[in-house]
Wavefront OBJ file of the C-alpha trace (Angstrom):
o trace
v 106.673 -1.561 33.143
v 109.238 1.074 32.232
v 108.710 4.742 31.404
v 109.822 6.554 28.263
v 109.246 10.202 27.249
v 107.857 10.463 23.708
v 108.300 12.993 20.934
v 105.839 13.836 18.165
v 105.077 10.116 17.834
v 102.078 10.872 20.055
v 100.176 11.697 16.849
v 100.665 8.142 15.631
v 99.669 6.795 19.051
v 96.412 8.771 18.940
v 95.710 7.703 15.359
v 96.244 4.021 16.165
v 94.448 3.976 19.523
v 91.384 5.872 18.299
v 91.047 4.065 14.983
v 92.091 6.833 12.602
v 94.533 4.330 11.049
v 91.971 1.507 11.124
v 92.347 -1.384 10.489
v 95.928 -0.884 11.758
v 95.872 -1.434 15.529
v 99.594 -1.374 16.394
v 103.021 -0.067 15.508
v 104.219 -2.258 12.653
v 106.496 -5.265 12.845
v 109.332 -5.750 10.355
v 107.198 -8.109 8.230
v 104.295 -5.634 8.191
v 106.569 -2.792 7.084
v 108.112 -4.942 4.366
v 104.663 -5.850 3.070
v 103.565 -2.206 3.031
v 106.730 -1.149 1.189
v 106.411 -3.968 -1.311
v 102.640 -4.112 -1.900
v 101.166 -1.101 -0.040
v 99.037 -3.546 1.937
v 98.935 -4.772 5.516
v 99.590 -8.449 6.111
v 95.835 -9.088 6.289
v 95.381 -7.604 2.815
v 94.032 -4.138 3.611
v 95.429 -1.254 1.554
v 97.815 0.956 3.560
v 100.201 3.567 2.094
v 103.045 4.151 4.597
v 104.974 2.382 7.347
v 103.888 3.380 10.873
v 106.934 2.941 13.086
v 107.745 3.638 16.734
v 111.470 4.313 16.657
v 113.615 4.535 19.780
v 117.152 5.657 20.502
v 119.452 2.671 21.044
v 120.822 4.223 24.245
v 117.278 4.642 25.627
v 116.513 1.045 24.739
v 119.571 -0.188 26.644
v 118.889 2.125 29.599
v 115.310 0.896 29.926
v 116.280 -2.746 29.458
v 113.151 -3.324 27.391
v 112.725 -6.687 25.697
v 110.047 -8.358 23.616
v 107.018 -9.183 25.735
v 107.463 -6.181 28.054
v 104.896 -3.432 28.633
v 106.267 0.094 28.184
v 104.762 3.181 29.803
v 104.934 6.246 27.556
v 104.954 9.741 29.005
v 103.945 13.003 27.368
v 105.137 16.241 29.025
v 106.135 14.200 32.055
v 102.704 12.618 32.515
v 101.658 9.012 31.784
v 100.055 8.988 28.353
v 99.941 5.515 26.797
v 101.062 1.905 27.087
v 102.933 -0.025 24.404
v 102.961 -3.827 24.546
v 106.302 -4.657 22.924
v 105.752 -7.438 20.409
v 108.999 -7.098 18.463
v 112.247 -5.106 18.540
v 113.823 -4.733 15.116
v 116.382 -2.662 13.196
v 116.288 -0.894 9.853
v 118.211 1.515 7.625
v 116.454 4.936 7.831
v 117.645 6.114 4.411
v 116.589 2.885 2.722
v 113.215 3.124 4.474
v 112.715 6.722 3.305
v 113.674 5.859 -0.280
v 111.439 2.797 -0.444
v 108.515 4.653 1.112
v 108.498 7.463 -1.454
v 110.306 5.792 -4.341
v 113.423 6.615 -6.363
v 114.099 7.334 -10.042
v 115.875 3.962 -10.280
v 113.074 1.907 -8.722
v 110.028 3.965 -9.775
v 110.998 5.896 -12.935
v 107.398 6.151 -14.122
v 106.422 8.432 -11.198
v 109.655 9.620 -9.516
v 111.765 11.797 -11.790
v 114.008 13.322 -9.127
v 115.356 11.710 -5.960
v 113.715 12.881 -2.719
v 115.895 14.598 -0.119
v 115.704 16.703 3.053
v 113.499 19.273 1.282
v 110.610 16.775 1.389
v 109.155 16.687 4.944
v 107.777 13.150 4.632
v 111.052 11.719 3.357
v 112.924 13.582 6.109
v 110.721 12.080 8.848
v 111.738 8.544 7.869
v 115.350 9.501 7.139
v 115.662 11.033 10.625
v 114.515 7.912 12.460
v 116.936 6.102 14.763
v 117.037 2.745 12.990
v 115.619 0.814 15.963
v 111.887 0.125 16.205
v 109.420 -1.227 18.754
v 106.355 -2.994 17.369
v 103.143 -3.786 19.202
v 99.702 -2.633 20.271
v 99.344 0.748 21.937
v 96.669 2.037 24.322
v 95.981 5.590 25.495
v 95.517 5.657 29.284
v 94.977 9.420 29.709
v 92.144 10.548 27.459
v 92.629 13.906 25.682
v 90.627 16.794 27.130
v 89.473 19.552 24.787
v 88.302 22.968 25.927
v 85.090 24.650 24.840
v 84.039 25.039 22.084
v 86.449 22.544 20.487
v 85.351 19.542 22.548
v 82.169 19.172 20.478
v 84.283 18.522 17.385
v 86.127 15.516 18.893
v 84.592 12.652 16.939
v 86.939 9.656 16.747
v 85.800 6.782 14.502
v 83.893 4.801 17.164
v 81.911 7.890 18.217
v 81.276 8.755 14.568
v 79.802 5.300 13.938
v 77.523 5.694 16.957
v 76.298 9.048 15.646
v 75.652 7.601 12.185
v 73.536 4.842 13.711
v 71.691 7.348 15.904
v 70.742 9.280 12.792
v 69.190 6.241 11.175
v 72.201 4.394 9.814
v 73.265 6.449 6.822
v 74.165 4.393 3.769
v 76.571 6.980 2.359
v 79.210 8.664 4.522
v 82.055 10.913 3.380
v 85.070 11.393 5.642
v 88.348 13.257 5.379
v 91.333 12.789 7.705
v 94.072 15.398 7.814
v 96.835 16.354 10.224
v 96.907 20.016 9.281
v 94.238 22.727 9.282
v 91.640 22.110 6.514
v 92.142 24.400 3.525
v 90.684 25.026 0.076
v 92.160 21.835 -1.393
v 90.506 19.742 1.305
v 87.210 21.585 0.751
v 87.366 20.752 -2.963
v 87.998 17.071 -2.236
v 85.035 16.868 0.135
v 82.666 18.691 -2.215
v 83.732 16.504 -5.117
v 83.224 13.369 -3.020
v 79.769 14.596 -1.998
v 78.877 15.291 -5.646
v 79.981 11.810 -6.719
v 78.061 10.219 -3.856
v 74.870 12.098 -4.773
v 75.347 11.223 -8.450
v 75.849 7.561 -7.588
v 72.680 7.460 -5.473
v 70.710 9.244 -8.200
v 71.835 6.686 -10.781
v 70.933 3.900 -8.378
v 67.395 5.228 -7.925
v 66.916 5.884 -11.658
v 67.782 2.282 -12.483
v 65.356 0.878 -9.888
v 62.163 -0.528 -11.542
l 1 2 3 4 5 6 7 8 9 10 11 12 13 14 15 16 17 18 19 20 21 22 23 24 25 26 27 28 29 30 31 32 33 34 35 36 37 38 39 40 41 42 43 44 45 46 47 48 49 50 51 52 53 54 55 56 57 58 59 60 61 62 63 64 65 66 67 68 69 70 71 72 73 74 75 76 77 78 79 80 81 82 83 84 85 86 87 88 89 90 91 92 93 94 95 96 97 98 99 100 101 102 103 104 105 106 107 108 109 110 111 112 113 114 115 116 117 118 119 120 121 122 123 124 125 126 127 128 129 130 131 132 133 134 135 136 137 138 139 140 141 142 143 144 145 146 147 148 149 150 151 152 153 154 155 156 157 158 159 160 161 162 163 164 165 166 167 168 169 170 171 172 173 174 175 176 177 178 179 180 181 182 183 184 185 186 187 188 189 190 191 192 193 194 195 196 197 198 199 200 201 202 203 204 205 206 207 208 209
C-alpha cells in the first residue's frame, strides 16, 4: 500500500463512498467514461451525467510505482483518509474529455451555440486534469467529524433510508444534492418538486374507487 496526498478530489471520494453518486461505487474505468460520454449512462444502464475520474500526475504515478491490482492509501492534510483499490490505469486527452462532457457547436449544435472555454468552471475542471487516471473502488477509513450544531445535519444516503423507515416508510421522498450553499434557485426546485409530489398523490387518491 502506497500513500498519495490528494487535492479537491476528496469531494468525489466522499460522494462515492457515502452513496451520493449511487449507484456509482468507484472511480470510472475507460469503458465506463466512454459509455457516459456517449449515452449518459453507466455500463449497467443507470443514467449518469458526467465522468467521475481520479486523475494523477504521471510523475507521482512513477514515483509510487502503482500498478493495477494495488491498494493505494490516500492522505488528506497529511492524515490517512481513504483507500483506492486500483482496478485500471488509463490515459485520456483532457481537452477532448472536457469538450465531449459539455458538448461543442460541431457535435451538439442544437444545444451548444458557443464553444466552452476556461470561463466555464466545469469545463475547466476536466481540461485541467493530468491525462492519467486511476479507476477502482474507494473507501473512506477516517470518518468525517462535524462540530455542533452541524453534526445533526450529516445524513448520508444510508442514514437517510434508515430514518425514512423509522418514520413509517414514506412512499414519497424529495431529495436535493448540491455542492454549494443552498440558495433561492434550490429552494424553488424543492418547493416545485414537493408541489408535484402532492399533486400526484392527490390524483392517485381521487382515482381510487
